[in-house]
N, C-alpha and C positions, 0 to 999 in steps of 0.2 A: 504494500500500500504506500502511495506517495505521501510525503510529509505534508505537502501543501496542495490544496485544490488548485490554486493559481500560483505557480512558482515564477520568480524573477531573478535575474542575475544583477547584483548591485556591487558597487565599490565596497570592499571590506573595510569597515571603519578602524580595524586594528592594523591594517596594512595598506593605507591609501597611497597612491592611486592604482598600484599594480595588482593588489589582491582583490579577488572576487569572491563573494559568498552568495549562497542561495537564500533568498528570503521569500516570503509568500503570504498569501491570504489563506487562512484556515477554512475548511469546509463549513465549520460552525459559524464563523463570521459571515461568510458569503450567504449561507442560508438565512441568517438573521436579517441581512439587508434585503434579500429577496422576499422573505415572508412579511416584512414590515413595509413593503412598497417603496424602498429607497432606490428607485430606478436611476436617479441622477448619480448616486454614488457608484452604482454598478457600471453605468456608462463611463464614468471617470476612471475606471480601471485602465482604459486606454492611455490616459495621462500618467497613471502610476507606472506603466511599462515604459513610456517615453522618458520619464524622469529617471527611473532607476537604471535603465539600459542605454545609457549614453547621453542623457540630458541633465545629469546632476551638475549644478553650478557651484553649490556649497554643501558641505556636510558638517553637521553639528552633533555634539555629544553632551549629554548631561542635563538637558532641559527636562524638568519634572512637571507633569500636569497634575492638577488636583486628582487624588485617588488613583493615580497611575504611577507605574515605576519609571525610572529613567529610561530614555530611549535615544535613538539616533534619528536625526531629522535630515532628510534628503530634500534639498531645495532645487526646483527647476523653474524654467520660464517658458512653458509651452505658449504657442500663439493662438491656441483655440481652447474652447471649453465645450462641455456637453451638458445640456439642460435635461436631456433624456437620451434614451437609446437611439432616437432618430433625429434629434435636434442638436446640431453643432453650431457654435457661435464663436466669433472672435472675442478675445478678452480685452478688458480695459487695461490701459497702461498702469504701471505702478503696482503690479500684483505678482506674487510668486505662488507656485503650487508646491505644497509640502506633503511628504510621505513620512509617516511616523513608524519606525521599526523598533520593536522591543529587542532586548539583548539576545533573545533566543532566535531572532530572525522573523518573528511574526509581525506582519504589517497590520496595525490595528486601527489606523486612521489615515485619511488623505483629504486635503482641503485646500482652498485658496486663502491666502492672507494678503493684506495690503503691506507694502513696504513701508518702513518707518518714514515719517515726514521730516525727520531731522537730517536727512541726507546720508544717513548711515547705510542705506540700501540693504537693510536687514529686515526680514519679515517681522511684523508686529508680534510681540509676545515671545519671540525666540531669544532666550538669554543664555543658552548653553555655549560651550566652547566651540569655536570654529576649528575643526580638525583637518579640513581639506577644502581647497577652493580651486576651481578650474581657472580662475584669474587671480593668481597670487599678486599681492601689491608690494 
């Protein structure tokens, strides 16, 4: 039996940028989304793949969300969004798509966030350590 219902290859946060590790969405999580009518989240799995498999621009470690354990945050900048399985739209500027991966490799959340207004070019609410960037300064 496969570990993940939907597996993806991502930059290994323990060995960026050359290391790769398999991460994924569990069958339980996917079923919960489907059973609760979260069509937009299911459609956005296309963006999860884009960000994890070649579209990561920044990788953060250590940001804790309320009632969640520490995770890795993969940030990407796709040019499109999905409102449903059949509706694709362009995105507004000043946004980043984030994929949250737990230490065991489980993807437990993905969402859009605005970039900070202070010019820091960091997604709002992401306070963890930047451990890798496609554009080192």
